[in-house]
C-alpha angles and dihedrals in degrees: 000000000000137000109242128214111259116219117225132206128299091031105128092219088073087070095057113119110247121226124224119262106254100190140355114245139152092278091056091046090053091047091052092048090050092047092053091049090049093047093050092047093049086049106240146129099230142022133185122212089237088063089063093045097260113129097213130114098249132128130181123200141172115176096177119108089223093052090233103131109058111179132184123205121203108186109207124184091207088068095059091100089059096058127027120187117234086230111081095215094052123069108180127182122165128172106211121208128182087214102184095045095054099034095046088056090052094050098039 
């Protein structure tokens, strides 16, 4: 794993439009691992891929003080039909993965 460089405002790369994640592969798993390591080292409770100069719709979070519940969100527009917000102006669809729990089992 590696600690990634975090971009700071007003870096113009923060305004790049991120693309949806199409499929989960080893490269994405490594990126997520690196993002968690970067977030914990910062220290922080969340980090978007755009903040580490990767234009993909991907966010990692862990709001626990013990850093024991790492979660990865992959927003995907194709899922909007699965979840409609009760607020007309907001269409939210988030595919939630508990990345480390499932991936650690695969690699163990």
